[in-house]
Structures are given as structure tokens and as C-alpha cells.
N, C-alpha and C positions, 0 to 999 in steps of 0.2 A: 483457821477464825471461822466462828458459827455465822449463819446466815445474819443472826438478828444482831450482831456487833456490826456487820457492813457499815462502813458511811452512805450516805446518801451521792450519787452521782455527782461529779464536780461541774459539770457542765448544768445539770437540771438545777443544782443548786445556784448555781452563777448566776442564771436566767432568771430564776426568784429573787436573786439579789436585787437587780437592775428592775425588775417590774415593782419590785415594793417600794424599793426608793422613790424611782419615780412618783410613782403613785402618791405617795406623801406631798412631794412639792405641788402636784395636781390640785391634792385637798386645799392646800393653803394659798393657790394663785386668786381666787376672788378677795381674799383678803389685803387690804392695804398694807405698808409700810408699819404706819402707825396700829393698825390693828393687830398685828402681828408682834407688838410689844408691847400692849396692855395686859395684865390681870385684875381681870374681874373680884376675885376673892381670894382667900387662902388655899382653899382646895383646888383652884384652878391656875394652870397653867398658861404664859404666853403661848403663842405657835410660833414664834420663834424658840420658844426655849426647846418645845417639844423636837422640833427639828435638828437641834443641837444635841440635843440628849441623848438621842436615837445613832447620832455619830459618836457620841461620847462613850456609847455599849460598844461599838465596833473597834472603835481603838484602843477603850480600858481592856477588856478580856480577850482582845484580838489581835490587833498591831503590836501593841508593847509588848507585850509576852512572847509573841511569836514570829514578827517579822524582824529578822535580824537587819541592823543600822537603820530602822524605823525611827525617823524625825518628826515629831508633832510640828503642827503649822504653828501653834500657841500653849506653851505650857499651862498657862493660867484658867485655860478653857476644861482643865482638867478638875479643877477647882468649881470652877462656875456651871458644869453641869452634869456633875454628880447631883442624884437623886436623893437615892437613901442606902449606898453601899458603905457603911463603915469601914470595912476591911481593905476599901481601897483610898482611903483617907477622908479628910473634911471636904465641906461642902459651903455652898453660898445656902441662906437660909431659905427656904420652900416657901413663905408668907411674901418674900422680897424678891421674887425672880420680875416682877414686873418694874423694878428699879433698874434692873440690867438693858440699860438704853444701849450701851457698848457690851458687845462687838455692836454694829451697825447689820441689817438683815443681808447685806451684800454680803458682809463677812461671815455670816453665818453659815449663807451657802456656799461661799470660797470653802469653808470648813469640811461641807458635805463633801465638795468636790474632790479636796483632798484625802478625804477617810474612803471614797470609793476608788480612788484612783490605785490607792494602796492594799484594799482588800483585793483588787483585782489582781494586784500581782501576787500577794499572798494564796491566792487560790492558783493561779497559774503559776506558782513557781516551788512551791510547797514538796516537801517527800511525800508518799502515799503513808507513812507512819505518822507525820504530822498533820496529812489531812483527816486521818482518821482519828486524831485526836481534836481537831480544831472543829469538823464539820456538824457535829452536835450545838456547839456553841455558837456558831454561824448560822445555823437551824433556830435556835432559841431567839436569835437576834431580830430575825426575820418577823418572826411572831411578838416579839415584845415592840417592834416597829409598827406591826397592823394593832396592837394594841393603844398606841398611840397615835395611830390616825382617827380612830375613832375618840380619842380624847381631845383631839384639837379642834374636831367637829363639836364635840358636848362645851368645851371650854368658850370655844368661838362662840357657840349661842347662848352663851349664858353673857359673854362680854355685851354682843349687839343685844341682847334683851333687858339692857341697861340703860340702851339709848334711846331719846325721845321717839326717834326716827322707827325703831325697829326694825332696821335694815335687813332684806334677806339675804341670806349665805350664798342659796343658790337661786338663782335668777330664772325660774323655771315655773309651773303648777306642778303640783306634788301628783303622784299618782296616785289614781281614784283606788278607793279600799273597796273591796268585792263584799258588799252583805252577806251575810252569814247566819243563820241561828245557830246559838252555843247548845249543845246536848252534854248530856252527862253521860260520861263513857264509864265504863263497869272495869276495874282490876282485880283480880282474882285474890291477891297479895299471895301470901306463902314464899316461900327461900329466895329471894334472886339475887343475883350478883351485879355491882357498878362498879364502877370504877376503871382505869386501865392499869396493865404493869406497863411503867412510863421508864422503866430502866432497861428496857431491852426493844428490840424490832424482831417480830416473825410474823408467818404468814397470816397468822391471827388477826392480827394488831398491828394494821398499817398506818404510816401516818402519824402526824407530831401529836405530841400530848403533854404539857408542864408537868412539872414534878406534883402539885398538890392535886393532880387527878388519880393518882395510883396510891398504895397500891389497889386490885382488883379484889374484891371482898365477899363477903354473902352479907345479906340483910335481911331482916325476917319482917315481912309487911302484913299488917291486919288487911283485909279487904276494902277498899275505898274506890271514891268515884272522883272525875275528874272533868272540868269542862273543856269542852274540844275547841273550845277559843279563848279569846283572852275579852277583860272588860271590857268594854267600849266607854267612849265619851259619855254617849246617852246615858250608857248604864249609872256613871258615875256622877252623870248631872241629877239624877233623881236621888242620889245620897245626899248629894247639898240640899235640893230642896226639900228634901224631910229634915233637913239642920242638923246632919253629920257631924258637921264641923262646931253646933253648938251642944250636942248631947254626948257628955261624958261616959255616960255607958259602954258606948261601942271603942272607947281607947284603951291600950294599954297606959297605965298610970304616967311613965316617962313620955308617950306620946302627945296627951292629952296637957302636960307642962309645956312641952315643947308648942303645941298649936297656940298657947295661950299668950305663951312667952313672944312667937314669931308671929301673932295675928294670923296665922292660915285658916283662908276661908274655901281654898278651891286648888288644885293641882297647879306647880310653880308657876307656869306659861300661859295661865289661863286667865284673860283680860274681860270684865263685864264692861256690855257696852255702856258707853257714858263715863267708863271709869278715868280713860284718859284726861277728859276734859273735867274731870272733879264731879260729875253727876252720878256716881254708882246711887241710885234709891235705895238700894239693898245693904246693909250693915254687913250682913254676914253671907252677901251673894244667893241666898235661896230665891228663887223666882227671876234670877237674871237671864240673859239672854250672852252669850257667851262669843268670844273669839279664842282662838289659841296661836302663840307665836310657835314658830318652828323653824325649822330648816331655809324653809321658801319663804320665811314674812308671817305678819300677820294675817290671819284667814279665819273665817268665820269656823266657829265647831262642826267635825264632821259626826255626828250620831255614831256613825258606822265605825270611828276610826278607833282602834287600840286609845285607851288612857294612857299618858305617859309623865316623865316627871313627877312620878308618885316615892313618896317617902317608903319604909317599911311600915313605918306607924299609919301612914294613911290607908296602905294595903289592908293591915290586919282592921283595921275601923271599917274598911267598907265590906270586908270577909264578914266579920262578925254581924254588922249589918246586914248582909245578904243572908243568913243563918247558913252559912258556911265558913272554910279555913281555908288559909294557904295549905297546898301541901307541903312536905316536906322534900329534903335533896332528893331520898332516895325513891319516894312516890313519883317525882318529876322524872327521872329519870328510867324508871320501870316503864312508866306511863308514855314517853316519848315516842316509843315501839307501837303502841295501839294504832290499829284503823282510824279515821278520823280527825286525829292529832292535827291542829292547823296552828300557822301562823307561831309556830316553836321558834323561829330564829331571824325570822326577816323583819318583825316590828319591834318589840320591847321587849326587853330584858326582863325576866320575870322573878319577882321577891318569893323564897320558900319560908318556910316557918323552922330551918336550921342554921345554928349558927355555925360560923367558919371554923372549922378544928381537924386537927389531922386524920385522915383515915388511919386506921389498924396496920400496925408494918410502916407508916409515911416514912420514907427518908428524902433527904432534900438532896437537890445537887451538889457535884465536886467545886471546890473552890468560890470563886469570888460569887458564882451564881448562887450559892447555896444559900444566901439573902434573899432568892428570887421572890420566895411566896410563905414559904413557912414560918416567919419573923412576923407575919400581921395576921395568925391566925388567935384573934383574940376581941373580942367586944365588934365583930364584923356579923353581918348576916348573908347568906348566901342566894347569890340569884342565878337561875341557869335559862338557856336559851340564846340568845343572841338579839340584834336592835337592826335597824333600818340604818344604823350609822356603823354596823360592825362591819368591814372587809369581807368581800365573799370569800368563802370559803376558808374562813377563820374559825368557826365553831363546831361543837360535833357533840353529841348528846353527853358525853362526861366534862364538859368543859364547867369549870366552878369558879363563877366571876363573885365579886365579895365587896361589901361597903359595909359604912355603918348605919343604925336606923334611921336618923335624921337625912342624910343624904337623899336629894332630889334633882340634880341638875341635870343628873343621867337619863336617857331613855328606858326608863323604870317603872314597869305597869305590873299587872297582875292576872292569876288564873287561879280559880276556884277550885277547890277541892272540899269533900266531906266525905265523913266515915261511911261505908257502904250502909245501903238502907236496906231491912231485914226484906228478904225476898219469900211471897205469898205464894201458898201451892195453891194451884190450880183445881177447885172438887171433881173428883171424878165423875 
């Protein structure tokens, strides 16, 4: 067995399993049982469902096939909490997850305990050969649960935004944003390598990666410049005040049609002063003073904070208005190593101008996990980085997030890029 075929040590993975599972419950704790059962839109899921589905993943992909004599707590859960795995059978419709008033939250928590107990049993009792086979799936399940931890927060935030009280999910003031000046950083372009060799472990590439992050391959880049920091709320307010949501020339055709259809005039959770009382004096939002709803409740807009809850359409419109563009996916990854790059993964996911498609030589995972990423490689755009809702340690420069262009309930923002400006020679 070569070094890159060795599974992760059992003790290390067992500790990580306990920590990740515990963190999910911690994130859900501020939500009432009623909060955790509700679904605010078809694209969001109840917090209760996220907790059940992540347990379903371990049960369906590990316990059922690999733990002899395993008996599910409830056979109906296999149908209720499947998400999109066609190979594992039918499932409850996604838009109707909020109608699952049963099982109760207490029963879902009992389901989690049942699965956790048997995962511990599987880790402790399986042979070395079985461990080598299941450890990659167990590790995938932990990163899958971390993805759902972020979704739990973003979906709960959307739910709470629909309530007239706009209650805070986190009962504490947000951490202050360090003000800073964004600068243009230069990248010389050329032949660069991006991605990961995800089907092997070796000394050069340690740590986990999803299958869609590979294979590592070469890409040619023309010289470009990229902003050192994310676009701020203050920057975006200037776009609004300049009539950005009224002027079709900044928008892609589909984006402009969406603006008209949905009546957008600001990022999703921006609230114009007086709007709650029906006293918004500006029909288009220009000239308004704003508050922003977030995990810490409704607070006055901080001009220095990165703008979030933007669709791809809004990000491209702002970039066009600013005389710039969005970076491509390879540009973003190549630039992530530049000195001076800030706010890479701790504030907002960053839209790129790249469609979500397979890298050259892409090969999905084997078995049921083959449905994890590849089947979604159509009609979506890539985001890079991470957000304030992303679990610590979950991201890396090669991570590929993806959403359809109109999605804006996630912590999504933008970083500007542009083609390199011609360099002028200094006279002798």
C-alpha cells in the first residue's frame, strides 16, 4: 500500500466526527422547535431537516452497507431525508420539507444519537481492510455536514428575515470590520496550475478535497489585476444612488429581466429607513439610508463591511458600472496566493465569471457518492473563497462553490478584477 492510499487514523477521524456532529447542534440551539420546522422558500430547508439529512448520509452510505446487523431507528427516514441521491431510492419533495411536522425535533435528535452510536461502533469494530474502504466516505460525510452547517445558518436567516420582528439568530454584536483600502494587485498571467489531485493522498497535497476540485491541470491566463479586498456596502450604495437598479445598460439580459420581475432595488436583506412602516420615500432606493439584516439582527449599514446577499446578476452589474469585471475561476485561484490579498474566505463567497463545469479529466467518486457534485455541472456559476458562516477549516484555495445566477440568500459578495493595464516605460 502506497502512502497516498493510507486512510486517515481512526482516532483522528473519530475525534473530528464528534466535534462536527456537536457543532451542528450548537448552531441550531438558538432556534426554537417551531423555527426549526419551518421552510421559508423551496430553495431553503428547515433546520430540523438539515440535522436529519446529515444523519441520513452516514446511515445510508456507511451504516447500512458496512455495519453487520445494523437496524435503522425508523425505515421511513430513508425516504424522508434523502436529498437528491437517485441511486438510493425515492425521496420526499424538496419544496415540501417544511410540511414534515413529524418526526418531531426530539425524534430527529434521537435519530442523530442512534446514528452516532452506531458510527462509533463501526469505527471501533471494523477490520483494517474495511476501515481503508470506509474512511474516505466518513471524511466526505464530515465535510458534507459542514456544508449543511452553513446552509442551516443561511436558511434560518432567510426564515427569520420573513418575520416582522426580524429576530437575531446570534444575540451579540457582530465583530467590527477593519476598515482598509482596496488596491489593485497585479498578476503576470502565463501558464498556471489550478485544482487538486483529489483521488490520491500524497505529501504535496494533504487534506481533504471534493471530487469537483480536480484533477489539477494547467490553464493559460492573460495578465490581469484583482482587488485586494471585497466590494463594500458603501461601494454598493453608490451604485444604488447612481440609479444602478434603474439602468439596464449595466445588466445582463436575464439579470435585467429578473430585476424587473422581482422588483429588486438593493441586496436581499437591505432595509431602507422607514420601509418597515411603509414610509420609504424613494421608489428605487436611491438616496435612502439603509439597515442590513444579518445573523445579529437588523443593524445600521456599515459602509466598510463587505456587501453580501448578492446574486450573480447584481455582482456583474456592479462590476460593469465600476468599469471592471468579475475574475474568472482560474484567475481567482491563481491570485489567492498574491501578497496583499485580504478577505479571501472569512467574509463572503465571491462570484466568478466562470460557469460550473468539470475540469479536464474529471472523474466522480465511486458508488452512491458519484452523485455528490458532477450531476450539478450545468446552469450554475462558480463562487470562490468562503463566508462568515463557513465552518473554520472547511475551505481551501481550490474549493468550488456553485449556485444559479439569481440565488442571493447566501453570504455571497464580489471581488473586482480587470485586464492588466499597459505598463508605461519611464523615460531615460
